[in-house]
PDB file of N, CA, C and O in Angstrom:
ATOM      1  N   MET A   1      28.100 -13.874   0.495  1.00  0.00           N
ATOM      2  CA  MET A   1      28.053 -15.292   0.177  1.00  0.00           C
ATOM      3  C   MET A   1      27.067 -16.020   1.084  1.00  0.00           C
ATOM      4  O   MET A   1      26.426 -16.981   0.659  1.00  0.00           O
ATOM      5  N   GLY A   2      26.944 -15.574   2.315  1.00  0.00           N
ATOM      6  CA  GLY A   2      26.038 -16.228   3.240  1.00  0.00           C
ATOM      7  C   GLY A   2      24.605 -16.224   2.741  1.00  0.00           C
ATOM      8  O   GLY A   2      23.893 -17.220   2.871  1.00  0.00           O
ATOM      9  N   HIS A   3      24.183 -15.105   2.172  1.00  0.00           N
ATOM     10  CA  HIS A   3      22.814 -15.022   1.661  1.00  0.00           C
ATOM     11  C   HIS A   3      22.594 -16.039   0.550  1.00  0.00           C
ATOM     12  O   HIS A   3      21.588 -16.749   0.551  1.00  0.00           O
ATOM     13  N   PHE A   4      23.514 -16.115  -0.389  1.00  0.00           N
ATOM     14  CA  PHE A   4      23.362 -17.036  -1.519  1.00  0.00           C
ATOM     15  C   PHE A   4      23.387 -18.486  -1.063  1.00  0.00           C
ATOM     16  O   PHE A   4      22.569 -19.286  -1.517  1.00  0.00           O
ATOM     17  N   SER A   5      24.300 -18.836  -0.183  1.00  0.00           N
ATOM     18  CA  SER A   5      24.436 -20.234   0.225  1.00  0.00           C
ATOM     19  C   SER A   5      23.257 -20.718   1.053  1.00  0.00           C
ATOM     20  O   SER A   5      23.059 -21.926   1.184  1.00  0.00           O
ATOM     21  N   LYS A   6      22.474 -19.816   1.610  1.00  0.00           N
ATOM     22  CA  LYS A   6      21.285 -20.216   2.371  1.00  0.00           C
ATOM     23  C   LYS A   6      20.190 -20.753   1.456  1.00  0.00           C
ATOM     24  O   LYS A   6      19.424 -21.626   1.865  1.00  0.00           O
ATOM     25  N   TYR A   7      20.100 -20.251   0.228  1.00  0.00           N
ATOM     26  CA  TYR A   7      19.015 -20.600  -0.688  1.00  0.00           C
ATOM     27  C   TYR A   7      19.468 -21.371  -1.929  1.00  0.00           C
ATOM     28  O   TYR A   7      18.693 -22.149  -2.486  1.00  0.00           O
ATOM     29  N   ILE A   8      20.690 -21.169  -2.362  1.00  0.00           N
ATOM     30  CA  ILE A   8      21.222 -21.848  -3.548  1.00  0.00           C
ATOM     31  C   ILE A   8      22.113 -22.972  -3.045  1.00  0.00           C
ATOM     32  O   ILE A   8      23.200 -22.734  -2.519  1.00  0.00           O
ATOM     33  N   ARG A   9      21.643 -24.185  -3.212  1.00  0.00           N
ATOM     34  CA  ARG A   9      22.283 -25.348  -2.618  1.00  0.00           C
ATOM     35  C   ARG A   9      23.384 -25.917  -3.518  1.00  0.00           C
ATOM     36  O   ARG A   9      23.379 -25.677  -4.725  1.00  0.00           O
ATOM     37  N   PRO A  10      24.327 -26.668  -2.941  1.00  0.00           N
ATOM     38  CA  PRO A  10      25.357 -27.315  -3.757  1.00  0.00           C
ATOM     39  C   PRO A  10      24.723 -28.151  -4.868  1.00  0.00           C
ATOM     40  O   PRO A  10      23.756 -28.876  -4.636  1.00  0.00           O
ATOM     41  N   GLY A  11      25.267 -28.046  -6.053  1.00  0.00           N
ATOM     42  CA  GLY A  11      24.759 -28.769  -7.209  1.00  0.00           C
ATOM     43  C   GLY A  11      23.674 -28.030  -7.975  1.00  0.00           C
ATOM     44  O   GLY A  11      23.188 -28.542  -8.983  1.00  0.00           O
ATOM     45  N   ALA A  12      23.278 -26.834  -7.526  1.00  0.00           N
ATOM     46  CA  ALA A  12      22.249 -26.050  -8.214  1.00  0.00           C
ATOM     47  C   ALA A  12      22.741 -25.650  -9.605  1.00  0.00           C
ATOM     48  O   ALA A  12      23.940 -25.506  -9.841  1.00  0.00           O
ATOM     49  N   VAL A  13      21.783 -25.476 -10.519  1.00  0.00           N
ATOM     50  CA  VAL A  13      22.080 -25.098 -11.891  1.00  0.00           C
ATOM     51  C   VAL A  13      21.450 -23.732 -12.154  1.00  0.00           C
ATOM     52  O   VAL A  13      20.284 -23.507 -11.832  1.00  0.00           O
ATOM     53  N   ARG A  14      22.220 -22.830 -12.734  1.00  0.00           N
ATOM     54  CA  ARG A  14      21.688 -21.517 -13.064  1.00  0.00           C
ATOM     55  C   ARG A  14      20.724 -21.625 -14.240  1.00  0.00           C
ATOM     56  O   ARG A  14      20.997 -22.321 -15.218  1.00  0.00           O
ATOM     57  N   VAL A  15      19.602 -20.933 -14.134  1.00  0.00           N
ATOM     58  CA  VAL A  15      18.599 -20.918 -15.204  1.00  0.00           C
ATOM     59  C   VAL A  15      18.394 -19.480 -15.661  1.00  0.00           C
ATOM     60  O   VAL A  15      18.741 -18.540 -14.946  1.00  0.00           O
ATOM     61  N   GLY A  16      17.836 -19.316 -16.839  1.00  0.00           N
ATOM     62  CA  GLY A  16      17.666 -17.995 -17.426  1.00  0.00           C
ATOM     63  C   GLY A  16      16.601 -17.163 -16.738  1.00  0.00           C
ATOM     64  O   GLY A  16      15.631 -17.694 -16.198  1.00  0.00           O
ATOM     65  N   THR A  17      16.793 -15.863 -16.765  1.00  0.00           N
ATOM     66  CA  THR A  17      15.808 -14.901 -16.267  1.00  0.00           C
ATOM     67  C   THR A  17      15.705 -13.763 -17.275  1.00  0.00           C
ATOM     68  O   THR A  17      16.582 -13.577 -18.118  1.00  0.00           O
ATOM     69  N   SER A  18      14.632 -13.016 -17.172  1.00  0.00           N
ATOM     70  CA  SER A  18      14.508 -11.791 -17.946  1.00  0.00           C
ATOM     71  C   SER A  18      13.887 -10.744 -17.039  1.00  0.00           C
ATOM     72  O   SER A  18      13.211 -11.075 -16.065  1.00  0.00           O
ATOM     73  N   ARG A  19      14.120  -9.476 -17.365  1.00  0.00           N
ATOM     74  CA  ARG A  19      13.591  -8.388 -16.550  1.00  0.00           C
ATOM     75  C   ARG A  19      13.158  -7.261 -17.462  1.00  0.00           C
ATOM     76  O   ARG A  19      13.642  -7.132 -18.586  1.00  0.00           O
ATOM     77  N   TYR A  20      12.242  -6.448 -16.967  1.00  0.00           N
ATOM     78  CA  TYR A  20      11.664  -5.375 -17.775  1.00  0.00           C
ATOM     79  C   TYR A  20      12.305  -4.014 -17.512  1.00  0.00           C
ATOM     80  O   TYR A  20      11.944  -3.030 -18.156  1.00  0.00           O
ATOM     81  N   THR A  21      13.238  -3.946 -16.587  1.00  0.00           N
ATOM     82  CA  THR A  21      13.872  -2.677 -16.234  1.00  0.00           C
ATOM     83  C   THR A  21      15.331  -2.914 -15.876  1.00  0.00           C
ATOM     84  O   THR A  21      15.704  -4.013 -15.465  1.00  0.00           O
ATOM     85  N   ASP A  22      16.142  -1.902 -16.030  1.00  0.00           N
ATOM     86  CA  ASP A  22      17.547  -2.033 -15.642  1.00  0.00           C
ATOM     87  C   ASP A  22      17.776  -1.604 -14.194  1.00  0.00           C
ATOM     88  O   ASP A  22      18.924  -1.511 -13.760  1.00  0.00           O
ATOM     89  N   LYS A  23      16.713  -1.341 -13.443  1.00  0.00           N
ATOM     90  CA  LYS A  23      16.843  -0.955 -12.034  1.00  0.00           C
ATOM     91  C   LYS A  23      17.123  -2.153 -11.133  1.00  0.00           C
ATOM     92  O   LYS A  23      17.551  -1.985  -9.991  1.00  0.00           O
ATOM     93  N   PHE A  24      16.886  -3.353 -11.638  1.00  0.00           N
ATOM     94  CA  PHE A  24      17.110  -4.587 -10.879  1.00  0.00           C
ATOM     95  C   PHE A  24      18.168  -5.434 -11.558  1.00  0.00           C
ATOM     96  O   PHE A  24      18.384  -5.342 -12.767  1.00  0.00           O
ATOM     97  N   GLU A  25      18.812  -6.251 -10.768  1.00  0.00           N
ATOM     98  CA  GLU A  25      19.616  -7.361 -11.275  1.00  0.00           C
ATOM     99  C   GLU A  25      18.898  -8.621 -10.797  1.00  0.00           C
ATOM    100  O   GLU A  25      18.416  -8.665  -9.665  1.00  0.00           O
ATOM    101  N   THR A  26      18.821  -9.629 -11.635  1.00  0.00           N
ATOM    102  CA  THR A  26      18.186 -10.886 -11.240  1.00  0.00           C
ATOM    103  C   THR A  26      19.018 -12.065 -11.698  1.00  0.00           C
ATOM    104  O   THR A  26      19.741 -11.995 -12.692  1.00  0.00           O
ATOM    105  N   THR A  27      18.903 -13.141 -10.957  1.00  0.00           N
ATOM    106  CA  THR A  27      19.473 -14.419 -11.350  1.00  0.00           C
ATOM    107  C   THR A  27      18.621 -15.501 -10.703  1.00  0.00           C
ATOM    108  O   THR A  27      17.948 -15.242  -9.706  1.00  0.00           O
ATOM    109  N   ALA A  28      18.642 -16.703 -11.254  1.00  0.00           N
ATOM    110  CA  ALA A  28      17.832 -17.785 -10.714  1.00  0.00           C
ATOM    111  C   ALA A  28      18.577 -19.105 -10.836  1.00  0.00           C
ATOM    112  O   ALA A  28      19.400 -19.292 -11.731  1.00  0.00           O
ATOM    113  N   PHE A  29      18.271 -20.014  -9.918  1.00  0.00           N
ATOM    114  CA  PHE A  29      18.909 -21.322  -9.876  1.00  0.00           C
ATOM    115  C   PHE A  29      17.874 -22.391  -9.586  1.00  0.00           C
ATOM    116  O   PHE A  29      16.932 -22.169  -8.826  1.00  0.00           O
ATOM    117  N   ARG A  30      18.056 -23.567 -10.203  1.00  0.00           N
ATOM    118  CA  ARG A  30      17.247 -24.742  -9.882  1.00  0.00           C
ATOM    119  C   ARG A  30      18.078 -25.612  -8.958  1.00  0.00           C
ATOM    120  O   ARG A  30      19.144 -26.100  -9.335  1.00  0.00           O
ATOM    121  N   ASN A  31      17.580 -25.802  -7.742  1.00  0.00           N
ATOM    122  CA  ASN A  31      18.257 -26.645  -6.772  1.00  0.00           C
ATOM    123  C   ASN A  31      17.998 -28.113  -7.077  1.00  0.00           C
ATOM    124  O   ASN A  31      17.055 -28.447  -7.795  1.00  0.00           O
ATOM    125  N   THR A  32      18.825 -28.977  -6.538  1.00  0.00           N
ATOM    126  CA  THR A  32      18.694 -30.412  -6.803  1.00  0.00           C
ATOM    127  C   THR A  32      17.400 -30.997  -6.244  1.00  0.00           C
ATOM    128  O   THR A  32      16.977 -32.065  -6.687  1.00  0.00           O
ATOM    129  N   ASP A  33      16.759 -30.326  -5.281  1.00  0.00           N
ATOM    130  CA  ASP A  33      15.483 -30.802  -4.741  1.00  0.00           C
ATOM    131  C   ASP A  33      14.287 -30.322  -5.571  1.00  0.00           C
ATOM    132  O   ASP A  33      13.140 -30.589  -5.213  1.00  0.00           O
ATOM    133  N   GLY A  34      14.550 -29.613  -6.684  1.00  0.00           N
ATOM    134  CA  GLY A  34      13.494 -29.148  -7.566  1.00  0.00           C
ATOM    135  C   GLY A  34      12.996 -27.748  -7.275  1.00  0.00           C
ATOM    136  O   GLY A  34      12.209 -27.210  -8.053  1.00  0.00           O
ATOM    137  N   THR A  35      13.424 -27.142  -6.183  1.00  0.00           N
ATOM    138  CA  THR A  35      13.025 -25.765  -5.904  1.00  0.00           C
ATOM    139  C   THR A  35      13.847 -24.805  -6.760  1.00  0.00           C
ATOM    140  O   THR A  35      14.947 -25.126  -7.212  1.00  0.00           O
ATOM    141  N   TYR A  36      13.282 -23.626  -6.967  1.00  0.00           N
ATOM    142  CA  TYR A  36      13.961 -22.568  -7.713  1.00  0.00           C
ATOM    143  C   TYR A  36      14.186 -21.394  -6.780  1.00  0.00           C
ATOM    144  O   TYR A  36      13.271 -20.983  -6.067  1.00  0.00           O
ATOM    145  N   ALA A  37      15.386 -20.855  -6.778  1.00  0.00           N
ATOM    146  CA  ALA A  37      15.734 -19.670  -6.000  1.00  0.00           C
ATOM    147  C   ALA A  37      15.950 -18.520  -6.975  1.00  0.00           C
ATOM    148  O   ALA A  37      16.810 -18.594  -7.854  1.00  0.00           O
ATOM    149  N   VAL A  38      15.164 -17.454  -6.816  1.00  0.00           N
ATOM    150  CA  VAL A  38      15.276 -16.275  -7.665  1.00  0.00           C
ATOM    151  C   VAL A  38      15.802 -15.130  -6.808  1.00  0.00           C
ATOM    152  O   VAL A  38      15.178 -14.749  -5.818  1.00  0.00           O
ATOM    153  N   VAL A  39      16.948 -14.587  -7.192  1.00  0.00           N
ATOM    154  CA  VAL A  39      17.594 -13.525  -6.435  1.00  0.00           C
ATOM    155  C   VAL A  39      17.340 -12.194  -7.137  1.00  0.00           C
ATOM    156  O   VAL A  39      17.551 -12.066  -8.343  1.00  0.00           O
ATOM    157  N   VAL A  40      16.885 -11.206  -6.369  1.00  0.00           N
ATOM    158  CA  VAL A  40      16.615  -9.860  -6.873  1.00  0.00           C
ATOM    159  C   VAL A  40      17.531  -8.891  -6.131  1.00  0.00           C
ATOM    160  O   VAL A  40      17.602  -8.920  -4.902  1.00  0.00           O
ATOM    161  N   LEU A  41      18.229  -8.036  -6.872  1.00  0.00           N
ATOM    162  CA  LEU A  41      19.132  -7.043  -6.301  1.00  0.00           C
ATOM    163  C   LEU A  41      18.696  -5.659  -6.755  1.00  0.00           C
ATOM    164  O   LEU A  41      18.522  -5.418  -7.950  1.00  0.00           O
ATOM    165  N   ASN A  42      18.519  -4.753  -5.804  1.00  0.00           N
ATOM    166  CA  ASN A  42      18.173  -3.365  -6.095  1.00  0.00           C
ATOM    167  C   ASN A  42      19.402  -2.512  -5.838  1.00  0.00           C
ATOM    168  O   ASN A  42      19.815  -2.356  -4.689  1.00  0.00           O
ATOM    169  N   ARG A  43      19.989  -1.961  -6.878  1.00  0.00           N
ATOM    170  CA  ARG A  43      21.182  -1.113  -6.754  1.00  0.00           C
ATOM    171  C   ARG A  43      20.843   0.366  -6.677  1.00  0.00           C
ATOM    172  O   ARG A  43      21.747   1.199  -6.603  1.00  0.00           O
ATOM    173  N   THR A  44      19.555   0.714  -6.692  1.00  0.00           N
ATOM    174  CA  THR A  44      19.170   2.126  -6.710  1.00  0.00           C
ATOM    175  C   THR A  44      19.116   2.710  -5.296  1.00  0.00           C
ATOM    176  O   THR A  44      19.257   1.992  -4.307  1.00  0.00           O
ATOM    177  N   ASP A  45      18.912   4.008  -5.224  1.00  0.00           N
ATOM    178  CA  ASP A  45      18.812   4.720  -3.950  1.00  0.00           C
ATOM    179  C   ASP A  45      17.383   4.768  -3.424  1.00  0.00           C
ATOM    180  O   ASP A  45      17.123   5.426  -2.416  1.00  0.00           O
ATOM    181  N   SER A  46      16.452   4.082  -4.087  1.00  0.00           N
ATOM    182  CA  SER A  46      15.044   4.086  -3.686  1.00  0.00           C
ATOM    183  C   SER A  46      14.516   2.668  -3.614  1.00  0.00           C
ATOM    184  O   SER A  46      14.973   1.782  -4.335  1.00  0.00           O
ATOM    185  N   GLY A  47      13.537   2.464  -2.727  1.00  0.00           N
ATOM    186  CA  GLY A  47      12.830   1.199  -2.711  1.00  0.00           C
ATOM    187  C   GLY A  47      11.984   1.082  -3.965  1.00  0.00           C
ATOM    188  O   GLY A  47      11.520   2.089  -4.500  1.00  0.00           O
ATOM    189  N   LEU A  48      11.781  -0.138  -4.437  1.00  0.00           N
ATOM    190  CA  LEU A  48      11.052  -0.354  -5.683  1.00  0.00           C
ATOM    191  C   LEU A  48      10.062  -1.510  -5.544  1.00  0.00           C
ATOM    192  O   LEU A  48      10.382  -2.520  -4.917  1.00  0.00           O
ATOM    193  N   PRO A  49       8.867  -1.377  -6.118  1.00  0.00           N
ATOM    194  CA  PRO A  49       7.953  -2.515  -6.186  1.00  0.00           C
ATOM    195  C   PRO A  49       8.334  -3.406  -7.370  1.00  0.00           C
ATOM    196  O   PRO A  49       8.977  -2.953  -8.316  1.00  0.00           O
ATOM    197  N   TYR A  50       7.931  -4.674  -7.306  1.00  0.00           N
ATOM    198  CA  TYR A  50       8.162  -5.558  -8.443  1.00  0.00           C
ATOM    199  C   TYR A  50       7.098  -6.646  -8.478  1.00  0.00           C
ATOM    200  O   TYR A  50       6.441  -6.927  -7.476  1.00  0.00           O
ATOM    201  N   THR A  51       6.945  -7.240  -9.631  1.00  0.00           N
ATOM    202  CA  THR A  51       6.097  -8.408  -9.823  1.00  0.00           C
ATOM    203  C   THR A  51       6.950  -9.472 -10.498  1.00  0.00           C
ATOM    204  O   THR A  51       7.566  -9.219 -11.534  1.00  0.00           O
ATOM    205  N   LEU A  52       6.985 -10.651  -9.915  1.00  0.00           N
ATOM    206  CA  LEU A  52       7.788 -11.736 -10.454  1.00  0.00           C
ATOM    207  C   LEU A  52       6.855 -12.825 -10.956  1.00  0.00           C
ATOM    208  O   LEU A  52       5.981 -13.287 -10.223  1.00  0.00           O
ATOM    209  N   HIS A  53       7.039 -13.233 -12.198  1.00  0.00           N
ATOM    210  CA  HIS A  53       6.261 -14.318 -12.795  1.00  0.00           C
ATOM    211  C   HIS A  53       7.154 -15.551 -12.884  1.00  0.00           C
ATOM    212  O   HIS A  53       8.259 -15.492 -13.423  1.00  0.00           O
ATOM    213  N   PHE A  54       6.666 -16.660 -12.351  1.00  0.00           N
ATOM    214  CA  PHE A  54       7.383 -17.927 -12.471  1.00  0.00           C
ATOM    215  C   PHE A  54       6.362 -18.993 -12.835  1.00  0.00           C
ATOM    216  O   PHE A  54       5.517 -19.372 -12.025  1.00  0.00           O
ATOM    217  N   ARG A  55       6.458 -19.463 -14.061  1.00  0.00           N
ATOM    218  CA  ARG A  55       5.496 -20.433 -14.593  1.00  0.00           C
ATOM    219  C   ARG A  55       4.091 -19.894 -14.355  1.00  0.00           C
ATOM    220  O   ARG A  55       3.756 -18.831 -14.878  1.00  0.00           O
ATOM    221  N   ASP A  56       3.261 -20.585 -13.589  1.00  0.00           N
ATOM    222  CA  ASP A  56       1.892 -20.110 -13.347  1.00  0.00           C
ATOM    223  C   ASP A  56       1.775 -19.372 -12.009  1.00  0.00           C
ATOM    224  O   ASP A  56       0.665 -19.107 -11.546  1.00  0.00           O
ATOM    225  N   GLN A  57       2.897 -19.043 -11.391  1.00  0.00           N
ATOM    226  CA  GLN A  57       2.896 -18.368 -10.097  1.00  0.00           C
ATOM    227  C   GLN A  57       3.263 -16.895 -10.271  1.00  0.00           C
ATOM    228  O   GLN A  57       4.003 -16.520 -11.180  1.00  0.00           O
ATOM    229  N   LEU A  58       2.729 -16.087  -9.383  1.00  0.00           N
ATOM    230  CA  LEU A  58       2.954 -14.653  -9.416  1.00  0.00           C
ATOM    231  C   LEU A  58       3.306 -14.199  -8.002  1.00  0.00           C
ATOM    232  O   LEU A  58       2.613 -14.551  -7.047  1.00  0.00           O
ATOM    233  N   ALA A  59       4.370 -13.426  -7.863  1.00  0.00           N
ATOM    234  CA  ALA A  59       4.759 -12.875  -6.568  1.00  0.00           C
ATOM    235  C   ALA A  59       4.918 -11.369  -6.711  1.00  0.00           C
ATOM    236  O   ALA A  59       5.681 -10.894  -7.552  1.00  0.00           O
ATOM    237  N   GLU A  60       4.207 -10.632  -5.900  1.00  0.00           N
ATOM    238  CA  GLU A  60       4.339  -9.177  -5.880  1.00  0.00           C
ATOM    239  C   GLU A  60       5.036  -8.792  -4.585  1.00  0.00           C
ATOM    240  O   GLU A  60       4.735  -9.334  -3.522  1.00  0.00           O
ATOM    241  N   GLY A  61       5.950  -7.869  -4.680  1.00  0.00           N
ATOM    242  CA  GLY A  61       6.674  -7.447  -3.499  1.00  0.00           C
ATOM    243  C   GLY A  61       7.324  -6.104  -3.715  1.00  0.00           C
ATOM    244  O   GLY A  61       7.089  -5.426  -4.716  1.00  0.00           O
ATOM    245  N   SER A  62       8.139  -5.739  -2.764  1.00  0.00           N
ATOM    246  CA  SER A  62       8.943  -4.532  -2.884  1.00  0.00           C
ATOM    247  C   SER A  62      10.297  -4.818  -2.267  1.00  0.00           C
ATOM    248  O   SER A  62      10.437  -5.694  -1.414  1.00  0.00           O
ATOM    249  N   ILE A  63      11.278  -4.073  -2.707  1.00  0.00           N
ATOM    250  CA  ILE A  63      12.637  -4.270  -2.230  1.00  0.00           C
ATOM    251  C   ILE A  63      13.206  -2.912  -1.840  1.00  0.00           C
ATOM    252  O   ILE A  63      13.106  -1.958  -2.611  1.00  0.00           O
ATOM    253  N   PRO A  64      13.801  -2.813  -0.654  1.00  0.00           N
ATOM    254  CA  PRO A  64      14.387  -1.545  -0.236  1.00  0.00           C
ATOM    255  C   PRO A  64      15.594  -1.156  -1.094  1.00  0.00           C
ATOM    256  O   PRO A  64      16.134  -1.978  -1.834  1.00  0.00           O
ATOM    257  N   ALA A  65      15.996   0.081  -0.985  1.00  0.00           N
ATOM    258  CA  ALA A  65      17.190   0.561  -1.689  1.00  0.00           C
ATOM    259  C   ALA A  65      18.406  -0.270  -1.291  1.00  0.00           C
ATOM    260  O   ALA A  65      18.567  -0.620  -0.122  1.00  0.00           O
ATOM    261  N   HIS A  66      19.253  -0.583  -2.252  1.00  0.00           N
ATOM    262  CA  HIS A  66      20.519  -1.288  -2.032  1.00  0.00           C
ATOM    263  C   HIS A  66      20.338  -2.601  -1.265  1.00  0.00           C
ATOM    264  O   HIS A  66      21.133  -2.930  -0.385  1.00  0.00           O
ATOM    265  N   ALA A  67      19.284  -3.343  -1.612  1.00  0.00           N
ATOM    266  CA  ALA A  67      18.973  -4.584  -0.906  1.00  0.00           C
ATOM    267  C   ALA A  67      19.009  -5.776  -1.853  1.00  0.00           C
ATOM    268  O   ALA A  67      18.997  -5.633  -3.075  1.00  0.00           O
ATOM    269  N   ILE A  68      19.055  -6.951  -1.248  1.00  0.00           N
ATOM    270  CA  ILE A  68      19.001  -8.196  -1.984  1.00  0.00           C
ATOM    271  C   ILE A  68      17.925  -9.073  -1.340  1.00  0.00           C
ATOM    272  O   ILE A  68      17.811  -9.132  -0.115  1.00  0.00           O
ATOM    273  N   GLN A  69      17.142  -9.749  -2.172  1.00  0.00           N
ATOM    274  CA  GLN A  69      16.102 -10.661  -1.703  1.00  0.00           C
ATOM    275  C   GLN A  69      16.143 -11.933  -2.527  1.00  0.00           C
ATOM    276  O   GLN A  69      16.533 -11.920  -3.695  1.00  0.00           O
ATOM    277  N   THR A  70      15.735 -13.032  -1.907  1.00  0.00           N
ATOM    278  CA  THR A  70      15.614 -14.281  -2.628  1.00  0.00           C
ATOM    279  C   THR A  70      14.214 -14.832  -2.428  1.00  0.00           C
ATOM    280  O   THR A  70      13.712 -14.895  -1.305  1.00  0.00           O
ATOM    281  N   LEU A  71      13.593 -15.225  -3.518  1.00  0.00           N
ATOM    282  CA  LEU A  71      12.278 -15.850  -3.483  1.00  0.00           C
ATOM    283  C   LEU A  71      12.439 -17.305  -3.886  1.00  0.00           C
ATOM    284  O   LEU A  71      13.189 -17.620  -4.810  1.00  0.00           O
ATOM    285  N   LEU A  72      11.734 -18.191  -3.194  1.00  0.00           N
ATOM    286  CA  LEU A  72      11.782 -19.626  -3.486  1.00  0.00           C
ATOM    287  C   LEU A  72      10.476 -20.083  -4.094  1.00  0.00           C
ATOM    288  O   LEU A  72       9.401 -19.694  -3.636  1.00  0.00           O
ATOM    289  N   PHE A  73      10.564 -20.917  -5.135  1.00  0.00           N
ATOM    290  CA  PHE A  73       9.397 -21.463  -5.812  1.00  0.00           C
ATOM    291  C   PHE A  73       9.533 -22.974  -5.888  1.00  0.00           C
ATOM    292  O   PHE A  73      10.636 -23.510  -5.993  1.00  0.00           O
ATOM    293  N   GLN A  74       8.392 -23.650  -5.832  1.00  0.00           N
ATOM    294  CA  GLN A  74       8.354 -25.116  -5.998  1.00  0.00           C
ATOM    295  C   GLN A  74       8.331 -25.448  -7.465  1.00  0.00           C
ATOM    296  O   GLN A  74       8.298 -26.623  -7.831  1.00  0.00           O
TER     297      GLN A  74
END
Protein backbone atom coordinates (compact mmCIF):
# COMPACT_ATOMS: atom_id res chain seq x y z
CA MET A 1 0.00 0.00 0.00
CA GLY A 2 2.88 2.36 0.70
CA HIS A 3 4.02 2.26 -2.91
CA PHE A 4 0.56 3.09 -4.25
CA SER A 5 -0.17 5.86 -1.77
CA LYS A 6 3.08 7.63 -2.67
CA TYR A 7 1.94 8.21 -6.28
CA ILE A 8 -1.85 7.75 -6.33
CA ARG A 9 -3.29 10.61 -4.34
CA PRO A 10 -6.64 10.82 -2.49
CA GLY A 11 -9.43 11.56 -4.95
CA ALA A 12 -7.60 9.97 -7.92
CA VAL A 13 -9.73 8.36 -10.63
CA ARG A 14 -8.78 5.09 -12.31
CA VAL A 15 -8.39 5.35 -16.08
CA GLY A 16 -8.19 2.65 -18.73
CA THR A 17 -5.00 0.95 -19.86
CA SER A 18 -4.14 -1.64 -22.46
CA ARG A 19 -1.15 -3.94 -22.80
CA TYR A 20 0.34 -6.09 -25.53
CA THR A 21 1.43 -9.03 -23.37
CA ASP A 22 0.15 -10.97 -20.40
CA LYS A 23 3.59 -10.81 -18.72
CA PHE A 24 2.68 -7.45 -17.14
CA GLU A 25 -0.17 -6.13 -15.09
CA THR A 26 -0.92 -2.42 -15.50
CA THR A 27 -3.24 0.14 -14.02
CA ALA A 28 -3.37 3.93 -14.23
CA PHE A 29 -4.91 6.80 -12.28
CA ARG A 30 -5.51 10.50 -12.91
CA ASN A 31 -4.66 12.47 -9.80
CA THR A 32 -6.57 15.60 -8.85
CA ASP A 33 -3.53 17.74 -9.78
CA GLY A 34 -3.75 16.46 -13.38
CA THR A 35 -0.82 14.05 -13.21
CA TYR A 36 -1.22 10.43 -14.27
CA ALA A 37 0.32 7.53 -12.34
CA VAL A 38 0.86 4.35 -14.36
CA VAL A 39 1.69 1.24 -12.32
CA VAL A 40 3.51 -1.68 -13.96
CA LEU A 41 3.80 -5.08 -12.22
CA ASN A 42 6.08 -7.88 -13.42
CA ARG A 43 4.96 -11.25 -12.04
CA THR A 44 7.50 -13.27 -14.04
CA ASP A 45 10.82 -14.78 -12.94
CA SER A 46 12.77 -12.61 -15.42
CA GLY A 47 13.40 -8.93 -15.90
CA LEU A 48 11.55 -7.50 -18.89
CA PRO A 49 11.92 -4.44 -21.12
CA TYR A 50 8.85 -2.35 -21.93
CA THR A 51 7.73 0.70 -23.86
CA LEU A 52 4.90 2.79 -22.46
CA HIS A 53 2.91 5.16 -24.68
CA PHE A 54 0.96 7.96 -23.02
CA ARG A 55 -0.64 10.46 -25.37
CA ASP A 56 2.34 11.95 -27.24
CA GLN A 57 4.90 10.74 -24.67
CA LEU A 58 6.98 7.59 -24.82
CA ALA A 59 8.83 5.93 -21.93
CA GLU A 60 11.17 3.00 -22.42
CA GLY A 61 12.37 1.05 -19.44
CA SER A 62 12.86 -2.31 -17.87
CA ILE A 63 11.45 -3.92 -14.78
CA PRO A 64 13.13 -6.59 -12.66
CA ALA A 65 11.49 -9.93 -11.92
CA HIS A 66 8.63 -9.75 -9.39
CA ALA A 67 8.83 -5.95 -9.21
CA ILE A 68 6.46 -3.02 -9.28
CA GLN A 69 7.15 0.41 -10.79
CA THR A 70 5.16 3.60 -11.14
CA LEU A 71 5.67 6.16 -13.87
CA LEU A 72 4.28 9.69 -13.59
CA PHE A 73 3.09 11.77 -16.55
CA GLN A 74 1.92 15.38 -16.81
